[in-house]
C-alpha positions in Angstrom: 0.0 0.0 0.0 1.2 3.4 -0.8 1.3 6.3 1.7 -1.7 7.9 -0.2 -3.8 4.8 0.5 -3.1 5.0 4.2 -4.4 8.5 4.6 -7.8 8.8 6.1 -9.8 12.0 5.8 -11.0 13.4 9.1 -14.3 15.2 8.7 -16.5 17.2 11.0 -20.1 18.5 11.0 -20.7 22.0 12.3 -24.4 22.6 13.0 -25.2 26.3 12.5 -28.2 28.5 12.6 -26.2 30.8 10.3 -29.1 33.1 9.5 -27.5 35.4 9.0 -24.0 34.0 9.4 -22.0 35.7 12.2 -18.4 36.8 12.4 -18.0 34.7 15.5 -19.1 31.6 13.7 -16.7 32.2 10.8 -13.8 32.9 13.2 -14.6 29.7 15.2 -14.5 27.7 12.0 -11.2 29.2 10.8 -9.8 28.6 14.3 -10.3 24.8 14.0 -10.0 24.4 10.2 -6.5 23.0 10.3 -7.6 20.1 12.5 -10.0 18.6 9.9 -9.7 17.7 6.2 -13.4 18.5 5.6 -15.9 20.5 7.6 -19.6 20.2 6.7 -21.4 23.4 7.8 -25.0 22.3 8.3 -27.6 25.0 8.2 -31.0 24.2 9.6 -33.7 24.2 7.0 -35.7 27.0 8.7 -36.3 30.6 7.7 -35.1 33.0 10.3 -33.9 36.3 8.9 -33.2 34.8 5.4 -34.3 31.7 3.6 -31.8 28.9 4.1 -30.5 29.0 0.5 -29.6 32.7 1.0 -27.6 31.9 4.1 -26.0 29.0 2.3 -24.9 31.2 -0.6 -23.5 33.8 1.9 -21.5 31.1 3.7 -20.2 29.6 0.5 -19.0 33.0 -0.6 -17.1 33.4 2.6 -15.9 29.8 3.4 -15.7 28.1 0.0 -14.2 30.8 -2.2 -10.6 29.9 -1.5 -10.9 26.4 0.0 -12.5 23.0 -0.7 -12.3 22.2 3.0 -15.7 23.6 3.7 -19.0 22.3 2.4 -22.3 24.0 3.2 -25.4 21.8 3.5 -29.0 22.6 4.3 -30.6 20.0 6.6 -33.9 19.3 8.5 -31.9 18.1 11.5 -32.3 20.2 14.6 -29.1 19.5 16.6 -30.5 21.4 19.6 -33.7 19.4 20.0 -33.8 16.2 18.0 -33.7 13.0 20.0 -32.0 11.0 17.3 -29.3 12.5 15.1 -29.2 10.4 12.0 -27.4 11.1 8.8 -30.5 12.5 7.0 -28.7 13.9 3.9 -25.4 14.3 5.6 -22.2 12.7 4.3 -20.2 10.4 6.6 -18.4 12.3 9.3 -16.2 11.6 12.3 -17.2 14.2 14.8 -19.6 17.1 15.6 -18.0 20.4 16.4 -19.9 23.2 18.0 -19.6 26.4 19.9 -23.2 26.1 21.2 -23.7 24.8 24.7 -27.3 23.9 23.7 -26.1 21.6 20.9 -23.3 20.1 22.9 -25.5 19.3 25.9 -28.3 17.9 23.7 -26.0 15.5 21.9 -24.1 14.6 25.1 -27.4 13.8 26.9 -28.4 11.5 24.0 -25.2 9.5 24.4 -23.1 10.9 21.5 -19.4 10.7 22.2 -17.8 12.4 19.2 -18.7 15.9 20.1 -16.2 18.7 20.6 -16.7 22.2 21.9 -14.7 24.7 19.8 -13.7 28.1 21.0 -16.1 31.0 20.3 -14.8 34.4 19.8 -15.6 36.9 22.5 -17.5 39.9 21.4 -19.2 38.3 18.4 -22.4 37.1 20.0 -24.7 35.7 17.4 -27.8 37.3 18.8 -26.2 40.8 18.7 -25.4 40.3 15.1 -28.9 39.1 14.1 -30.5 42.0 16.0 -28.1 44.5 14.4 -28.7 43.0 11.0 -32.5 43.3 11.3 -32.3 46.8 12.6 -30.0 47.9 9.8 -32.4 46.3 7.3 -35.3 48.2 8.8 -33.2 51.4 8.7 -32.3 50.8 5.1 -36.0 50.3 4.2 -37.1 53.4 6.0 -34.4 55.4 4.3 -35.4 54.0 0.9 -39.0 55.0 1.6 -38.1 58.5 2.7 -36.0 59.0 -0.4 -38.8 57.8 -2.6 -41.3 60.2 -0.9 -39.0 63.2 -1.7 -39.2 62.5 -5.4 
């Protein structure tokens, strides 16, 4: 066997709300990227601020532009709540990585062993960014309407 045949790919799944993607999430993924050959970023198939396919396109533009390490997937799996985490539409993976205590504790309580908490960047709280995004979108819409009224 050659050395190439002995190499095994180490893959991880990163469950993410990613709607919209946050700087903290991106920084956390880049922080651990060198530890994995492939990271599947799994967006929950639920509309939050954007439709899931919009969030997927945003993440692909950020994560996949210069690297084949990341693959963005939309899935119906709710890693925070589901009792059974099966591979519904997911490729084979070795571990689940997360910076979410809710996801970590749910999977741990269900008996999953291959779960790792990854560092989250301080100051990049996901809720702050979602609120800031929504407020800026409202501001943009109000500004657009005001400009339209002037004409």
